[in-house]
PDB file of N, CA, C and O in Angstrom:
ATOM      1  N   MET A   1      13.339  -0.188  -3.352  1.00  0.00           N
ATOM      2  CA  MET A   1      13.767  -1.402  -3.033  1.00  0.00           C
ATOM      3  C   MET A   1      13.093  -2.505  -3.403  1.00  0.00           C
ATOM      4  O   MET A   1      11.876  -2.325  -3.414  1.00  0.00           O
ATOM      5  N   GLN A   2      13.388  -3.399  -3.658  1.00  0.00           N
ATOM      6  CA  GLN A   2      12.527  -4.999  -3.685  1.00  0.00           C
ATOM      7  C   GLN A   2      12.788  -5.816  -2.536  1.00  0.00           C
ATOM      8  O   GLN A   2      13.844  -6.333  -2.171  1.00  0.00           O
ATOM      9  N   LEU A   3      11.515  -5.844  -1.973  1.00  0.00           N
ATOM     10  CA  LEU A   3      11.484  -6.902  -0.763  1.00  0.00           C
ATOM     11  C   LEU A   3      11.383  -8.099  -0.699  1.00  0.00           C
ATOM     12  O   LEU A   3      11.570  -8.705   0.357  1.00  0.00           O
ATOM     13  N   SER A   4      10.966  -8.861  -2.171  1.00  0.00           N
ATOM     14  CA  SER A   4      10.388 -10.143  -2.258  1.00  0.00           C
ATOM     15  C   SER A   4      11.412 -10.810  -1.623  1.00  0.00           C
ATOM     16  O   SER A   4      11.087 -11.576  -0.715  1.00  0.00           O
ATOM     17  N   GLY A   5      12.823 -10.664  -1.957  1.00  0.00           N
ATOM     18  CA  GLY A   5      13.835 -11.552  -1.581  1.00  0.00           C
ATOM     19  C   GLY A   5      14.125 -11.475   0.119  1.00  0.00           C
ATOM     20  O   GLY A   5      15.187 -11.872   0.597  1.00  0.00           O
ATOM     21  N   TYR A   6      13.097 -10.945   0.888  1.00  0.00           N
ATOM     22  CA  TYR A   6      13.789 -10.814   2.485  1.00  0.00           C
ATOM     23  C   TYR A   6      12.289 -11.607   3.175  1.00  0.00           C
ATOM     24  O   TYR A   6      11.173 -11.817   2.700  1.00  0.00           O
ATOM     25  N   SER A   7      12.776 -11.829   4.198  1.00  0.00           N
ATOM     26  CA  SER A   7      11.674 -12.256   5.555  1.00  0.00           C
ATOM     27  C   SER A   7      11.817 -11.223   6.419  1.00  0.00           C
ATOM     28  O   SER A   7      12.953 -10.764   6.535  1.00  0.00           O
ATOM     29  N   LEU A   8      11.040 -10.803   6.978  1.00  0.00           N
ATOM     30  CA  LEU A   8      10.640  -9.649   7.969  1.00  0.00           C
ATOM     31  C   LEU A   8      10.753 -10.136   9.217  1.00  0.00           C
ATOM     32  O   LEU A   8      10.097 -11.173   9.310  1.00  0.00           O
ATOM     33  N   ASP A   9      11.427  -9.773  10.459  1.00  0.00           N
ATOM     34  CA  ASP A   9      11.209 -10.029  11.649  1.00  0.00           C
ATOM     35  C   ASP A   9      10.978  -8.703  12.479  1.00  0.00           C
ATOM     36  O   ASP A   9      11.875  -7.909  12.761  1.00  0.00           O
ATOM     37  N   ARG A  10       9.435  -8.558  12.886  1.00  0.00           N
ATOM     38  CA  ARG A  10       9.098  -7.087  14.081  1.00  0.00           C
ATOM     39  C   ARG A  10      10.203  -7.227  14.995  1.00  0.00           C
ATOM     40  O   ARG A  10      10.539  -8.311  15.471  1.00  0.00           O
ATOM     41  N   LEU A  11      10.861  -5.943  15.280  1.00  0.00           N
ATOM     42  CA  LEU A  11      11.472  -5.822  16.311  1.00  0.00           C
ATOM     43  C   LEU A  11      10.739  -4.932  17.230  1.00  0.00           C
ATOM     44  O   LEU A  11      10.827  -5.092  18.448  1.00  0.00           O
ATOM     45  N   CYS A  12       9.964  -3.930  16.663  1.00  0.00           N
ATOM     46  CA  CYS A  12       9.621  -2.983  17.868  1.00  0.00           C
ATOM     47  C   CYS A  12       8.134  -2.601  16.977  1.00  0.00           C
ATOM     48  O   CYS A  12       8.036  -2.480  15.756  1.00  0.00           O
ATOM     49  N   ASP A  13       7.017  -2.458  18.034  1.00  0.00           N
ATOM     50  CA  ASP A  13       5.675  -1.782  17.307  1.00  0.00           C
ATOM     51  C   ASP A  13       5.227  -0.640  18.268  1.00  0.00           C
ATOM     52  O   ASP A  13       4.416  -1.083  19.081  1.00  0.00           O
ATOM     53  N   ASP A  14       5.455   0.507  18.417  1.00  0.00           N
ATOM     54  CA  ASP A  14       5.189   1.146  19.083  1.00  0.00           C
ATOM     55  C   ASP A  14       3.303   1.871  19.010  1.00  0.00           C
ATOM     56  O   ASP A  14       2.813   2.753  19.716  1.00  0.00           O
ATOM     57  N   GLY A  15       2.885   1.348  18.281  1.00  0.00           N
ATOM     58  CA  GLY A  15       1.461   1.793  17.774  1.00  0.00           C
ATOM     59  C   GLY A  15       1.417   2.853  16.773  1.00  0.00           C
ATOM     60  O   GLY A  15       0.347   3.320  16.382  1.00  0.00           O
ATOM     61  N   GLU A  16       2.617   3.267  16.325  1.00  0.00           N
ATOM     62  CA  GLU A  16       2.600   4.337  15.416  1.00  0.00           C
ATOM     63  C   GLU A  16       3.447   4.070  14.348  1.00  0.00           C
ATOM     64  O   GLU A  16       3.171   4.581  13.263  1.00  0.00           O
ATOM     65  N   PHE A  17       4.807   3.089  14.500  1.00  0.00           N
ATOM     66  CA  PHE A  17       5.476   2.823  13.706  1.00  0.00           C
ATOM     67  C   PHE A  17       6.105   1.292  13.916  1.00  0.00           C
ATOM     68  O   PHE A  17       5.864   0.772  15.006  1.00  0.00           O
ATOM     69  N   ILE A  18       6.805   0.616  13.059  1.00  0.00           N
ATOM     70  CA  ILE A  18       7.090  -0.787  13.553  1.00  0.00           C
ATOM     71  C   ILE A  18       8.414  -0.639  12.523  1.00  0.00           C
ATOM     72  O   ILE A  18       8.588  -0.142  11.410  1.00  0.00           O
ATOM     73  N   LEU A  19       9.221  -1.317  13.469  1.00  0.00           N
ATOM     74  CA  LEU A  19      10.374  -1.730  12.998  1.00  0.00           C
ATOM     75  C   LEU A  19      10.953  -2.910  12.751  1.00  0.00           C
ATOM     76  O   LEU A  19      11.359  -3.622  13.670  1.00  0.00           O
ATOM     77  N   TYR A  20      11.065  -3.283  11.330  1.00  0.00           N
ATOM     78  CA  TYR A  20      11.591  -4.582  11.063  1.00  0.00           C
ATOM     79  C   TYR A  20      12.770  -4.797  10.543  1.00  0.00           C
ATOM     80  O   TYR A  20      13.223  -3.888   9.847  1.00  0.00           O
ATOM     81  N   ARG A  21      13.519  -5.932  10.713  1.00  0.00           N
ATOM     82  CA  ARG A  21      14.847  -6.150  10.361  1.00  0.00           C
ATOM     83  C   ARG A  21      14.305  -7.162   9.364  1.00  0.00           C
ATOM     84  O   ARG A  21      13.465  -8.015   9.651  1.00  0.00           O
ATOM     85  N   ALA A  22      15.033  -6.940   7.796  1.00  0.00           N
ATOM     86  CA  ALA A  22      14.471  -7.840   6.926  1.00  0.00           C
ATOM     87  C   ALA A  22      16.002  -8.667   6.702  1.00  0.00           C
ATOM     88  O   ALA A  22      17.033  -8.054   6.423  1.00  0.00           O
ATOM     89  N   HIS A  23      15.946  -9.910   6.850  1.00  0.00           N
ATOM     90  CA  HIS A  23      16.876 -10.961   6.081  1.00  0.00           C
ATOM     91  C   HIS A  23      16.895 -10.974   4.913  1.00  0.00           C
ATOM     92  O   HIS A  23      15.882 -10.489   4.408  1.00  0.00           O
ATOM     93  N   ALA A  24      17.784 -11.404   4.097  1.00  0.00           N
ATOM     94  CA  ALA A  24      17.687 -11.743   3.017  1.00  0.00           C
ATOM     95  C   ALA A  24      17.613 -13.312   2.906  1.00  0.00           C
ATOM     96  O   ALA A  24      18.260 -14.049   3.650  1.00  0.00           O
ATOM     97  N   LYS A  25      16.715 -13.792   1.847  1.00  0.00           N
ATOM     98  CA  LYS A  25      16.762 -15.515   1.885  1.00  0.00           C
ATOM     99  C   LYS A  25      17.988 -15.898   0.929  1.00  0.00           C
ATOM    100  O   LYS A  25      18.597 -16.924   1.231  1.00  0.00           O
ATOM    101  N   PRO A  26      18.473 -15.071  -0.357  1.00  0.00           N
ATOM    102  CA  PRO A  26      19.738 -15.612  -0.713  1.00  0.00           C
ATOM    103  C   PRO A  26      20.622 -14.674   0.274  1.00  0.00           C
ATOM    104  O   PRO A  26      20.229 -13.677   0.881  1.00  0.00           O
ATOM    105  N   THR A  27      21.878 -15.235   0.278  1.00  0.00           N
ATOM    106  CA  THR A  27      22.538 -14.449   1.525  1.00  0.00           C
ATOM    107  C   THR A  27      23.514 -13.534   0.222  1.00  0.00           C
ATOM    108  O   THR A  27      24.684 -13.319   0.540  1.00  0.00           O
ATOM    109  N   GLU A  28      23.209 -13.186  -0.725  1.00  0.00           N
ATOM    110  CA  GLU A  28      23.820 -11.972  -1.515  1.00  0.00           C
ATOM    111  C   GLU A  28      23.249 -10.731  -1.181  1.00  0.00           C
ATOM    112  O   GLU A  28      23.853  -9.670  -1.344  1.00  0.00           O
ATOM    113  N   LEU A  29      22.001 -10.824  -0.676  1.00  0.00           N
ATOM    114  CA  LEU A  29      21.352  -9.585  -0.388  1.00  0.00           C
ATOM    115  C   LEU A  29      21.777  -8.980   0.794  1.00  0.00           C
ATOM    116  O   LEU A  29      21.722  -9.746   1.756  1.00  0.00           O
ATOM    117  N   PRO A  30      22.251  -7.673   1.079  1.00  0.00           N
ATOM    118  CA  PRO A  30      22.209  -7.127   2.443  1.00  0.00           C
ATOM    119  C   PRO A  30      21.135  -7.303   3.344  1.00  0.00           C
ATOM    120  O   PRO A  30      20.034  -7.476   2.821  1.00  0.00           O
ATOM    121  N   PRO A  31      21.211  -7.300   4.816  1.00  0.00           N
ATOM    122  CA  PRO A  31      20.363  -6.970   5.735  1.00  0.00           C
ATOM    123  C   PRO A  31      19.950  -5.753   5.742  1.00  0.00           C
ATOM    124  O   PRO A  31      20.828  -4.890   5.713  1.00  0.00           O
ATOM    125  N   VAL A  32      18.725  -5.381   5.778  1.00  0.00           N
ATOM    126  CA  VAL A  32      18.306  -3.813   6.285  1.00  0.00           C
ATOM    127  C   VAL A  32      17.558  -3.996   7.213  1.00  0.00           C
ATOM    128  O   VAL A  32      17.192  -5.099   7.619  1.00  0.00           O
ATOM    129  N   LEU A  33      17.207  -2.784   7.713  1.00  0.00           N
ATOM    130  CA  LEU A  33      16.001  -2.315   8.622  1.00  0.00           C
ATOM    131  C   LEU A  33      15.243  -1.692   7.976  1.00  0.00           C
ATOM    132  O   LEU A  33      15.550  -1.410   6.817  1.00  0.00           O
ATOM    133  N   LEU A  34      14.021  -1.283   8.518  1.00  0.00           N
ATOM    134  CA  LEU A  34      12.807  -1.167   7.892  1.00  0.00           C
ATOM    135  C   LEU A  34      11.654  -0.191   8.929  1.00  0.00           C
ATOM    136  O   LEU A  34      11.000  -0.637   9.871  1.00  0.00           O
ATOM    137  N   LEU A  35      11.659   0.771   8.583  1.00  0.00           N
ATOM    138  CA  LEU A  35      10.406   1.596   9.391  1.00  0.00           C
ATOM    139  C   LEU A  35       9.491   1.706   8.488  1.00  0.00           C
ATOM    140  O   LEU A  35       9.671   2.197   7.374  1.00  0.00           O
ATOM    141  N   ALA A  36       8.122   1.113   9.051  1.00  0.00           N
ATOM    142  CA  ALA A  36       7.254   1.361   8.235  1.00  0.00           C
ATOM    143  C   ALA A  36       5.644   2.126   9.186  1.00  0.00           C
ATOM    144  O   ALA A  36       5.356   1.547  10.233  1.00  0.00           O
ATOM    145  N   PRO A  37       4.967   3.033   8.872  1.00  0.00           N
ATOM    146  CA  PRO A  37       3.968   3.127   9.772  1.00  0.00           C
ATOM    147  C   PRO A  37       2.763   2.178  10.031  1.00  0.00           C
ATOM    148  O   PRO A  37       2.192   1.506   9.172  1.00  0.00           O
ATOM    149  N   ALA A  38       2.467   2.235  11.375  1.00  0.00           N
ATOM    150  CA  ALA A  38       1.794   0.891  12.037  1.00  0.00           C
ATOM    151  C   ALA A  38       0.387   0.885  11.269  1.00  0.00           C
ATOM    152  O   ALA A  38      -0.229  -0.179  11.222  1.00  0.00           O
ATOM    153  N   SER A  39      -0.156   2.052  10.656  1.00  0.00           N
ATOM    154  CA  SER A  39      -1.541   1.963  10.214  1.00  0.00           C
ATOM    155  C   SER A  39      -1.298   2.039   8.907  1.00  0.00           C
ATOM    156  O   SER A  39      -0.427   2.734   8.383  1.00  0.00           O
ATOM    157  N   ALA A  40      -2.341   1.067   8.171  1.00  0.00           N
ATOM    158  CA  ALA A  40      -2.499   1.293   6.796  1.00  0.00           C
ATOM    159  C   ALA A  40      -2.735   2.492   6.226  1.00  0.00           C
ATOM    160  O   ALA A  40      -2.334   2.576   5.066  1.00  0.00           O
ATOM    161  N   ARG A  41      -3.358   3.624   6.763  1.00  0.00           N
ATOM    162  CA  ARG A  41      -3.683   4.709   6.363  1.00  0.00           C
ATOM    163  C   ARG A  41      -2.896   5.675   7.623  1.00  0.00           C
ATOM    164  O   ARG A  41      -3.539   6.148   8.560  1.00  0.00           O
ATOM    165  N   PRO A  42      -1.907   5.799   7.510  1.00  0.00           N
ATOM    166  CA  PRO A  42      -0.939   6.829   8.492  1.00  0.00           C
ATOM    167  C   PRO A  42      -1.591   8.313   8.398  1.00  0.00           C
ATOM    168  O   PRO A  42      -1.961   8.789   7.325  1.00  0.00           O
ATOM    169  N   SER A  43      -1.689   8.977   9.615  1.00  0.00           N
ATOM    170  CA  SER A  43      -2.099  10.430   9.854  1.00  0.00           C
ATOM    171  C   SER A  43      -1.001  11.095   9.187  1.00  0.00           C
ATOM    172  O   SER A  43       0.051  10.465   9.077  1.00  0.00           O
ATOM    173  N   PRO A  44      -1.086  12.350   8.694  1.00  0.00           N
ATOM    174  CA  PRO A  44      -0.256  13.485   8.089  1.00  0.00           C
ATOM    175  C   PRO A  44       1.041  13.531   9.327  1.00  0.00           C
ATOM    176  O   PRO A  44       2.221  13.472   8.982  1.00  0.00           O
ATOM    177  N   GLU A  45       0.695  13.623  10.542  1.00  0.00           N
ATOM    178  CA  GLU A  45       1.694  13.739  11.532  1.00  0.00           C
ATOM    179  C   GLU A  45       2.562  12.624  11.479  1.00  0.00           C
ATOM    180  O   GLU A  45       3.770  12.829  11.353  1.00  0.00           O
ATOM    181  N   THR A  46       2.111  11.453  11.558  1.00  0.00           N
ATOM    182  CA  THR A  46       2.880  10.469  11.336  1.00  0.00           C
ATOM    183  C   THR A  46       4.010  10.094  10.133  1.00  0.00           C
ATOM    184  O   THR A  46       5.039   9.438  10.291  1.00  0.00           O
ATOM    185  N   LEU A  47       3.503  10.718   8.865  1.00  0.00           N
ATOM    186  CA  LEU A  47       4.362  10.912   7.631  1.00  0.00           C
ATOM    187  C   LEU A  47       5.217  12.225   7.566  1.00  0.00           C
ATOM    188  O   LEU A  47       6.142  12.271   6.756  1.00  0.00           O
ATOM    189  N   LYS A  48       4.956  13.285   8.375  1.00  0.00           N
ATOM    190  CA  LYS A  48       5.412  14.455   8.617  1.00  0.00           C
ATOM    191  C   LYS A  48       6.922  13.782   9.539  1.00  0.00           C
ATOM    192  O   LYS A  48       8.020  13.817   8.983  1.00  0.00           O
ATOM    193  N   LYS A  49       6.819  13.409  10.454  1.00  0.00           N
ATOM    194  CA  LYS A  49       7.827  12.286  11.268  1.00  0.00           C
ATOM    195  C   LYS A  49       8.776  11.707  10.332  1.00  0.00           C
ATOM    196  O   LYS A  49       9.965  12.016  10.414  1.00  0.00           O
ATOM    197  N   ILE A  50       8.357  10.891   9.447  1.00  0.00           N
ATOM    198  CA  ILE A  50       8.968   9.903   8.613  1.00  0.00           C
ATOM    199  C   ILE A  50       9.982  10.861   7.864  1.00  0.00           C
ATOM    200  O   ILE A  50      11.200  10.710   7.961  1.00  0.00           O
ATOM    201  N   ASP A  51       9.288  12.031   6.980  1.00  0.00           N
ATOM    202  CA  ASP A  51       9.593  13.106   6.181  1.00  0.00           C
ATOM    203  C   ASP A  51      11.075  13.541   6.793  1.00  0.00           C
ATOM    204  O   ASP A  51      12.227  13.483   6.362  1.00  0.00           O
ATOM    205  N   HIS A  52      10.463  14.000   8.002  1.00  0.00           N
ATOM    206  CA  HIS A  52      11.448  14.808   8.807  1.00  0.00           C
ATOM    207  C   HIS A  52      12.781  13.939   9.159  1.00  0.00           C
ATOM    208  O   HIS A  52      13.895  14.462   9.199  1.00  0.00           O
ATOM    209  N   GLU A  53      12.545  12.539   9.412  1.00  0.00           N
ATOM    210  CA  GLU A  53      13.647  11.889  10.310  1.00  0.00           C
ATOM    211  C   GLU A  53      14.738  11.258   8.624  1.00  0.00           C
ATOM    212  O   GLU A  53      15.834  10.700   8.579  1.00  0.00           O
ATOM    213  N   TYR A  54      13.852  11.661   7.569  1.00  0.00           N
ATOM    214  CA  TYR A  54      14.461  10.933   6.450  1.00  0.00           C
ATOM    215  C   TYR A  54      15.512  12.172   5.714  1.00  0.00           C
ATOM    216  O   TYR A  54      16.468  11.904   4.987  1.00  0.00           O
ATOM    217  N   SER A  55      15.100  13.466   6.077  1.00  0.00           N
ATOM    218  CA  SER A  55      15.808  14.598   5.820  1.00  0.00           C
ATOM    219  C   SER A  55      16.907  14.955   6.425  1.00  0.00           C
ATOM    220  O   SER A  55      17.612  15.887   6.039  1.00  0.00           O
ATOM    221  N   LEU A  56      17.127  14.289   7.360  1.00  0.00           N
ATOM    222  CA  LEU A  56      18.518  14.127   8.486  1.00  0.00           C
ATOM    223  C   LEU A  56      19.639  13.218   7.906  1.00  0.00           C
ATOM    224  O   LEU A  56      20.773  13.136   8.379  1.00  0.00           O
ATOM    225  N   ARG A  57      19.251  12.658   6.997  1.00  0.00           N
ATOM    226  CA  ARG A  57      20.118  11.470   6.357  1.00  0.00           C
ATOM    227  C   ARG A  57      21.398  12.064   6.127  1.00  0.00           C
ATOM    228  O   ARG A  57      22.349  11.385   6.513  1.00  0.00           O
ATOM    229  N   SER A  58      21.701  13.358   5.498  1.00  0.00           N
ATOM    230  CA  SER A  58      23.034  14.208   5.273  1.00  0.00           C
ATOM    231  C   SER A  58      23.705  14.305   6.497  1.00  0.00           C
ATOM    232  O   SER A  58      24.928  14.224   6.378  1.00  0.00           O
ATOM    233  N   GLU A  59      23.242  14.470   7.760  1.00  0.00           N
ATOM    234  CA  GLU A  59      23.721  14.855   8.760  1.00  0.00           C
ATOM    235  C   GLU A  59      24.511  13.786   9.235  1.00  0.00           C
ATOM    236  O   GLU A  59      25.469  14.135   9.925  1.00  0.00           O
ATOM    237  N   LEU A  60      24.332  12.308   9.006  1.00  0.00           N
ATOM    238  CA  LEU A  60      24.790  11.068   9.314  1.00  0.00           C
ATOM    239  C   LEU A  60      25.949  10.843   8.797  1.00  0.00           C
ATOM    240  O   LEU A  60      26.112  10.874   7.577  1.00  0.00           O
ATOM    241  N   ASP A  61      27.037  10.553   9.744  1.00  0.00           N
ATOM    242  CA  ASP A  61      28.245   9.953   9.533  1.00  0.00           C
ATOM    243  C   ASP A  61      28.536   8.726   9.189  1.00  0.00           C
ATOM    244  O   ASP A  61      29.008   8.164  10.177  1.00  0.00           O
ATOM    245  N   SER A  62      28.485   7.888   8.107  1.00  0.00           N
ATOM    246  CA  SER A  62      28.873   6.646   7.822  1.00  0.00           C
ATOM    247  C   SER A  62      29.770   5.887   8.667  1.00  0.00           C
ATOM    248  O   SER A  62      29.729   4.659   8.600  1.00  0.00           O
ATOM    249  N   ALA A  63      30.832   6.647   9.704  1.00  0.00           N
ATOM    250  CA  ALA A  63      31.308   5.886  10.219  1.00  0.00           C
ATOM    251  C   ALA A  63      30.627   5.573  11.568  1.00  0.00           C
ATOM    252  O   ALA A  63      31.133   4.584  12.099  1.00  0.00           O
ATOM    253  N   TRP A  64      29.719   6.080  12.205  1.00  0.00           N
ATOM    254  CA  TRP A  64      29.023   5.896  13.086  1.00  0.00           C
ATOM    255  C   TRP A  64      27.591   5.476  12.871  1.00  0.00           C
ATOM    256  O   TRP A  64      27.069   5.036  13.895  1.00  0.00           O
ATOM    257  N   ALA A  65      26.982   5.494  12.021  1.00  0.00           N
ATOM    258  CA  ALA A  65      25.359   5.451  11.601  1.00  0.00           C
ATOM    259  C   ALA A  65      25.183   4.989  10.496  1.00  0.00           C
ATOM    260  O   ALA A  65      25.964   5.263   9.585  1.00  0.00           O
ATOM    261  N   VAL A  66      23.924   4.032  10.281  1.00  0.00           N
ATOM    262  CA  VAL A  66      23.606   3.270   9.048  1.00  0.00           C
ATOM    263  C   VAL A  66      22.872   4.589   8.217  1.00  0.00           C
ATOM    264  O   VAL A  66      22.008   5.318   8.705  1.00  0.00           O
ATOM    265  N   ARG A  67      23.352   4.681   7.062  1.00  0.00           N
ATOM    266  CA  ARG A  67      22.558   6.020   6.030  1.00  0.00           C
ATOM    267  C   ARG A  67      21.404   5.065   5.423  1.00  0.00           C
ATOM    268  O   ARG A  67      21.414   3.865   5.149  1.00  0.00           O
ATOM    269  N   PRO A  68      20.602   5.864   5.338  1.00  0.00           N
ATOM    270  CA  PRO A  68      19.107   5.377   4.868  1.00  0.00           C
ATOM    271  C   PRO A  68      19.153   5.187   3.218  1.00  0.00           C
ATOM    272  O   PRO A  68      19.826   6.017   2.606  1.00  0.00           O
ATOM    273  N   LEU A  69      18.562   4.277   2.552  1.00  0.00           N
ATOM    274  CA  LEU A  69      18.201   3.874   1.439  1.00  0.00           C
ATOM    275  C   LEU A  69      17.006   4.790   0.824  1.00  0.00           C
ATOM    276  O   LEU A  69      16.268   5.120   1.752  1.00  0.00           O
ATOM    277  N   PRO A  70      16.652   5.207  -0.162  1.00  0.00           N
ATOM    278  CA  PRO A  70      15.688   5.980  -0.730  1.00  0.00           C
ATOM    279  C   PRO A  70      14.433   5.627  -0.131  1.00  0.00           C
ATOM    280  O   PRO A  70      13.927   4.521   0.058  1.00  0.00           O
ATOM    281  N   PHE A  71      13.970   6.965   0.170  1.00  0.00           N
ATOM    282  CA  PHE A  71      12.699   6.680   0.984  1.00  0.00           C
ATOM    283  C   PHE A  71      11.388   6.570  -0.248  1.00  0.00           C
ATOM    284  O   PHE A  71      11.334   7.333  -1.213  1.00  0.00           O
ATOM    285  N   HIS A  72      10.444   5.530   0.009  1.00  0.00           N
ATOM    286  CA  HIS A  72       9.475   5.360  -1.090  1.00  0.00           C
ATOM    287  C   HIS A  72       8.065   5.131  -0.217  1.00  0.00           C
ATOM    288  O   HIS A  72       7.993   4.303   0.691  1.00  0.00           O
ATOM    289  N   ARG A  73       7.113   5.868  -0.571  1.00  0.00           N
ATOM    290  CA  ARG A  73       5.803   5.741  -0.058  1.00  0.00           C
ATOM    291  C   ARG A  73       5.100   4.948  -0.952  1.00  0.00           C
ATOM    292  O   ARG A  73       3.918   4.678  -0.740  1.00  0.00           O
TER     293      ARG A  73
END
């Protein structure tokens, strides 16, 4: 996903992950939430957590949960 059309607002930083809200500059782009490692060189355990959470995407019911977009490293 190309993020150049978005501005990022940091919502939460727990030292391991940062959660951002991405607002579209042109209004035709949808808003998104972005979870990123807090470190430029995340530990293998941090990457494993992200992989695990992403693997649960098929368990989410879109009636009550936001489905994740494709995962990029």
